[in-house]
N, C-alpha and C positions, 0 to 999 in steps of 0.2 A: 482403579486405573493405575498402572505401573508408571513410576516416575523414571524418566530417562535423563540422567545428568549430562549436560553438554558443557564442555570446557572450551573456552575461546581465549585468544590472546590478541590484544590490539597492538598493531604495529603501524608506524607511519609509512606513508607511500611518498616517495620523492620522484620528481620529474627529471632528476639528474643523477648520474652515477657517482658524483662527488659527495662523499659523506663527511668531509671535513667540517662543514658548517653545522651539521647536526651533532657531531661529537664535541664540538667546541663548547656547547652549552653556555652561550653568552647570557649574561645576567642583565635584566632590564631594571629591576628595583628590588628592594628587600621583600616586599609582599610577593612578588613573582617567584622569588627563591623559595619562600615558605610553601606556596602553592605547589611548586614543582616537587618539593620534598614530600609533601602529603600525597601527591599523585603517584610518586614512585614507591610509596610504602615506607619511607624513612621514619615517619612518625608512628608507625604501627609496631607495637611490641608483641613478641611471641614468647610465651613461657616455655621455651625449649632450649636445650643446651647443644653445644657442639661436641662432636666425638672427641673423647679424651683418651680412651684406652680400648683395646680390642683383645678379647680372648678367642682364640681360633684353634680348632682341631683339624689337622691335616693328616691324611693317610697316603702313603706312597709305597710302591713296589717296584723293584728294578727289573729291567729286561734281562732275562737269563738264557733265552733260546732264540735262534733265528733259523730261517729256512730260505734258501735261494731257489726261485722258481716255484711253480705250483705243485710239483711232485717230488721235490728234492727231500733229502734227509734233514731232519731238524738237528742242529748242532748247538752245543753250549757256547754262550758268548763269553764266558769266563776265560780270561787269558788272551782274548782277541784284541790286538792293539790297533789303534787308529780309529778314525770316525766311521760312522755307519756307511758313508759313501764308498770308502775304500773297501769295506767288507763286501758290499753289493756289486760295485762296478769293476773291481780289479780283475783284469784278464791276464793270463800268462803270456809272457813275451818270448819264451823259449819253447820251440816245438821240436821234440825229438823225432828224427826221421822225416822232417819237413823243413819248411823255410823259416829261418831266423835271421833278423837283421845282423849285419856284420858288427855293428857297434856293440851289440849285446854279447855276441860270441867273443869279441876281443876283450871286453871289460870283464866278462866272467873268467877268461883265461888269466888276465892280470890279477884278479882276486885270488885265484888258485896259486899263482906264482908267489904272491905276497904271503899267503898262509904257509906254504911249504917253506919259504925262506925263514919266516918267524919261528917255525918248529925245527929249524936246523936241518932242513932237507933241500938245499938249493940245487944239489945234483939231480934230484928227482924232477924238479921244475925244468932244468935244462934238458933232461932226456925226454920229457913231455914235448918240449918245443922242437926237438930234433926228430921225433918219430913222425913219419908221414901220416899216420892215422890221426894224430892229435895236433899236428902243426897247422896253423892258420895259413891258407894259401889264397891270396887275393886273386890270382890269375884264374882260378876255377869258377869265379863268381859268374862270369858271363854265360856259363853253361847251365846255370840254375833256372828252373821253370818259374813261371809267375807264382805269386803267393799261394794261389789255390785255383785249380781248374777241374772241371768235370772229367771223368775218366774217358768219355767218348770225344772230348775236344782235343785238338792238336795243341801240343805245348808250344809256347812262344817264349822268347827271351823276356826277362823282367824289364820293365821300364826303368831307365836310369836317367838321372839328371846330372847337373854340373857338380853338385855336392858328392854324388856317388863316385864320379871319376876322380875328384880331388881326394876323397877318402881312400880310394884304392891306391892312388899314387903315394899317399902318406904311409899307408900300411906296407906297401912294397918296399919302401925305403927304411923301414924300422927294423928289418932283419927278421929273425925267427921269433914267432910268438905262439902262445898256446891258444888253441881253439877250444873255448870252454864248453861249447855245445858238443863237440866231438868227444871230449873227455866224459861228459855226462852219458853219452851214448855208449862209450866203452865201459864205463862203470856199471851201467844198467845191464850190459850183456854178461858181466862176470867180473872176477877180481882183476886188479891191475896186472898187466904183463910183467913177468919177472925181469925182463930186459929193462923196463923203465924203473922198477924198484931198485935194481942193481944191488949194491952192498948196503943199502939202507935197511932200517928195521921195518919189516912188512907191517907190523902192528901200528907203528908210528905213522907210516904212509896211509894206512887205511883210516886211522883216526883223523888225520888232517883232511883227507878227501871227504870223509863223512861230515866234518864240521863245515867244510866249504860247500858241500851239496845242500846242507840244511839252510845255509845263508842264501844260496842261489834260489832255492825253492821259496823261501820266505820273501825275498826282495823282488824277484822277477817273475816267479811262477814258471812251472814246467808242465807241459802237456804233450800228449801224443795225438791229439785231435785238433779240431779247428780252434785257434786261439781266441776264445771269447769267454765271458763270465758265465757261470752256471745259471745266473739270474736273467740272462739276456734271451729274449724271445725274438728269433730272427724274422719270423713272419710279420710280427707287429712292430719290430724295431724299437723295443722298449724293455725295461727291466721289470721283474716281478719278484717280490720278496715279502716275508712276514716276520714279525717280532712277537715274542710271547713273554709274559710276565706272570708270576704267581698271583693268586687272587688277593684283593684288598681285604681288609678286616670286614667280616660279615659276608664275604663272597664264597661261592662254592665251586668255582671253576677258573681255569687260567684265562688271562686276558690276552687276546690275539689281535694284533694290528697288522693289516695287510695292505701292501701297495701293489696293485695289479697293473698300473699303467704309469710307472715312473720313467720319466724321459731323460734322466741323467743330468739334470741341471741343478741338483741340490735337493736333499731330503728336508722337507719342512713339515710342520705339524699337519698341514692339510694334505700331505702326500699319502698318509695312511688312513685307513678306515677300520672300525671295529668289525671283526668277523667272528661271530659266535658259532658259525657252522663250519669253521675250518677244521682240518684234520688235527688231532692232538699233537702238540709239540713236546709234551713231557715236562712242562713248567709248573704244573699244578702242585707238585710236591717240593718245589725248590723253596729255599728260605730267602728272607730278605724283606718281606712286607713289614711295615712299621707304621705306627700312629703316634703323632706328637701333638701336645697341647702347648700353645705358646701365648704369651702376653706381649702385645706389641703396641707401639704408639702410632696412631694414624696421622697422616699429613695430607694437606690439601693437594689435590692433583693440579699441577701447574706446569707450564713450560716457559722457556725464556721468551721475553717480549709479550707475555700475556697481560692484559689489563687487570686492574683491581676488581674484586668481586662487587664492591659497592660503587654505584654511579657517582656518589658525592665524595669519594675518597680521592685525595690528590694522587695523580698518576706520576710514574717515572717518566722523565723526559725522553727516554729511549723508546717508549711505547708510541707507535704511530699506526693506528688502525686504518687511517686514510690511505696509507701506502700499499694496502693489500690490493693487488690487482689480480682478478680472476675472471675467467669467462664462464659462460653458462655450463660448460662441460667440465670445469675444474672443480669436481666435487670435493676433493680432499681439502682444498683451501676453504671452501664454503662450510664444510663440517667443522673445521678447526675454529673458524671465526664464530660460528653459531655456538659452539661449545664454550668459547671464551666469554662471550657477552651474555649468554642466557643460562647455561646449565652448569657452569663450573662450580658454584657453591654447593652443589648436590653430590660432588664426587670427592672421595678421599682415597688415598693410596696406603695399603698395608702390605709391605713386601714380605713374602714368605719364601724361604729358600728350601728347595727340594733337590735331591741328587740329579745330576745329569744322567740321562738314560733310564728314565723311570716313568711310571704312570701315577699321577697324583689326583687326589679327590679332597674337596673341602667337606668335612662332615658336619660341622656346625660353627657358628660364629656369634659371639655376644659382644655388643657394643655398649660401652659405658660413656655417658656424656658428662659434661661439666657439672651437672646437678646430681650426679651419682645414680641416675636412672639406667638400669640395664635393659637392653632390648635384644631379643633373639632374632637375628637376621636369617631369613630362610635362604637356603641354597637351591640349586637346580635339582638336587636330589629330593627336596621336600616340596618344591613348587613345580610340579610336572607340567602345568599349563602355561608357565611363564617361560618364554623363549628368549628373554632379554639377556640372560646370563649364559646362553649356549652358543655364543658367537664363535668360540674357539674350541668347541667340543667336536671330536671326530664323529663322522657320520657312522651309522650302524647299517652295514650291508644287508643284514638279515631283515631289518625293519621291525624286529621283535624286541620287546623289553627296552629298558633305558639304563644307560651306564654313563652318568655325567662325570667324565674324567677329563683331565688335562694331560697332554703328552709332552714330555720334555725329552726330545730325541738327542742322542749323542752325535749330532751333525757337525760337519766341518764348518768352522767360522772363518771367513776370509781366506778361503782356499785360493791358491795361485794356479791359474790355468795357462798352459802354453799355447803358442800358436798351433793351429790344427795340423796334425800329421796327415790326416785324410779329410777330404771335404767332398761330399757327394750330395747332389740335389735329385730328388725324385719328383718329376713334374708331369702333368698331363699335356698332351698335344692333341687337341680336338680335331685339327685339320688332318692329321695323319691317323687319327683314331687309335692312338697308342699312348702308353706311358713310357717315360724314359728315365734311365739311371744315368745321370750326367756326372762324370768324374772330373772334378776340378783339381784336386790334390790326391795323390796316392802315396803310399809308403814305399820308398825306394829301397834297394838292397842294403844301403848303409844305415837305414833307419831314419833318414831324413825325407821330408815331403818332396815330391816331384810334381810340378805343374803339368797337367795334361791338356791344357787349353790350346796349345799350339800343335798338337799331334795331328797328322794328316788323316785322310779317309782310308778305308780299307781297300778301295779299288778306284781306278781311274776311269773317267768317262771314255767311251769309244771315240777314237779319232775320226773327225769328219773327212769324207772322201771328196768333198767339194771345197773349192776355195771361195765360193760365194758366201759372204757372212750372213746373208738373209735366208739361206736355205735351211729348212727344218731338219733336225736330226732326231730320230726316235731313240728314246732311252728306256730301258727296262725299269730303272729306278734312278732317282737323283742321288747325289752324294750326300752322306751324313758323316760328320766328323767322327773319328775313331773313339773318342771318350763317351759317345752317346750309345748306350746299350738299350735296346727295346725291351719292354716288359709287356707281354701279351696275355690276354685272358686264356685260361685253360678250359676247354670245353667239358671235359669229364670231371673237373673239380671247380664248381662254381665258387666265385669269390676269391680266386687265386690269380695273381699276376706272376708270370714266370719269365725269366731271362731267356731270350731267343735270338735267332739270326734274322737279318733283314732279307738275305737271299740264301737259297740252298747252294751249297758248295760240295765239291767232291770229297773234301776232308771232313765235312759236317762240323767245321769249327765254329764256335760262337764268336760273338764280338769279343775283342780282347780286353775284357774287364780285368783290372789289375788290383782292385782294392780289397782289403781285408774285410771292410764293412759289409760288402755284398759278395763274399767269396763263394766259390763252388756253385752247384746247381741250386740257386737261391729262389725261393718263393716269397712273395709279398702279399699280404692281405689287401684286397682291392679297396676296401673302405679306408685304409690308411693313407692312400695317395689321393687326396682330395684336390679340388681345383686350386686351392691355395698352394699345394705342394708341401714338401717337407725337406729339411736339410739334416743330413747326418754328418757328424764330425767325430773324429778320433783325436783325443788330446791327452796330454800328460798333466796330472794335477799334483799339487804339493800342499800339504797342510800340516799343522802342528796339533798334537794332542794336548790334553789338559796338563800333562806333566812336562811339556816342552819338547817331546820327541817329535821327529820329523817323519812323515809318511808320504811316499811318492807312489803313484799308481797310474796306469793307463786305462782310460775309460772312453765311453761313447756318449754323445749327446744327440738328442732329437729335438728339432725346433721347427716351427712353421716357416714356410718360405714365401716367396713373392709372386705367386700366381702361376699361370700356365706358361709353357715354352712352345717355341715353333722351330722344329728341326728342318723344315723345308723339304721333307721327304714326300716324293710323289712317285707313283708307279704308272707305267705306260704313258709316258709324257713325251711330247715333241717340243723341242726348244731350238732356237736359232743356233747356227754353228758358232757364232761369237759368244753365246751364253754358255 
């Protein structure tokens, strides 16, 4: 007959939530104290020592390659500055042949003027500002189309807010300025005009413009297409990227970590998963893998305000477990208290430093106690059936093999995020049997956000022919605010929601969506717009690298929203004249 060991723990049950009386451990008499010590194991001696030293072998390998999107080209990480968020999320802010915010065009022009002046070419900067092709003209802004519209849709003026009008007034009063975007377009078409070069050295002018162009491309990004990151998936409204590292010691292939559904809110260790079936990144032959053996001193794992390990040890007066207030759903506090009073003597901390931006693995660990006994502690690599040490191990997408590693990503720590430049909600409307793209904030011509919540509808209701307020008026459709753009199912493409019109018009124009987040003839996957809805935001982020350098980039965020919406849209409806 097989024996089945059963372990149990006796715990008191109280009829009150107040634990002060139990923790006070009031003393009745000396014999009572001796019995309590015997009951709690204070009189039981174990011939075992405490950890005194640890010898540990750790292997680590750096990330050397990255790929944006699922089909992009793998590029080397060497020389790429900034956190991984900036590499993945950064989108170009200058679009040649398209729409670029005024602020970016003016700042790029000021940068060019400063570089030319520093190189002793102030006359060239003045001639750039005088030339009609490269001079910034604030009066022409009103004629610009929206940020992005389908070819078959009628162009409309860009939405402008108070900040845009103020910015135009300031720019008009500043005199002649260089339009940096116009200069980039001119340089892309060919050499600088000789009239602008004048009597200056053409080689010096070309060198200054080349240096300026490199800075602009690095800081703001330049594109001729839709301004979005190569990692951005517009149908699913999320980023996709992968990182690759050379194999660890004993390995035979590169280690690829892939993030297929990154929402733009920060890259953490659980954002990426191991992908053994990924396309090769070319990192297998890169150098950098290393193995180190270190001798360290373990320390008891404790936190501030934690009680002593022994019940009969005098406590610090600052420890007050009775003040811990937690409800049935406050699991974090319950776990912390349970660890402090039950499991804390079993845990020790051995800090091991590994480079940021690497994949690490614990090969083996030997613990020496106070009696000199050495114990080989198994790791997840040697104890495949034990899942206790795999809490922070990335999942394996292929489901084959085992790669017990820890990921130390070069993420942005404490990144500063601006107020949203664009804010859009995608919500279901079950009464109208539609999904809606609701624009709350859009990017104005000056590069500042414009609130669209006050914008009127696209059309007015027909005027009533009767003065009787109770008479019914037939309406083809009720009004819907202009920022609400319908997303309808596509019959020949199952699972797709596409931006559409509410009513057919002679010009076949769509609803006047103005945002860059959902620009152009945009399709959205049906499963992405759930009953909870989702929020899309465009923000500016600022972070510092490990060497103190500052990195600024424009990015997008995707978050859950707050449920369904009601547009009030009804077709073939009769309403009172007064309504």
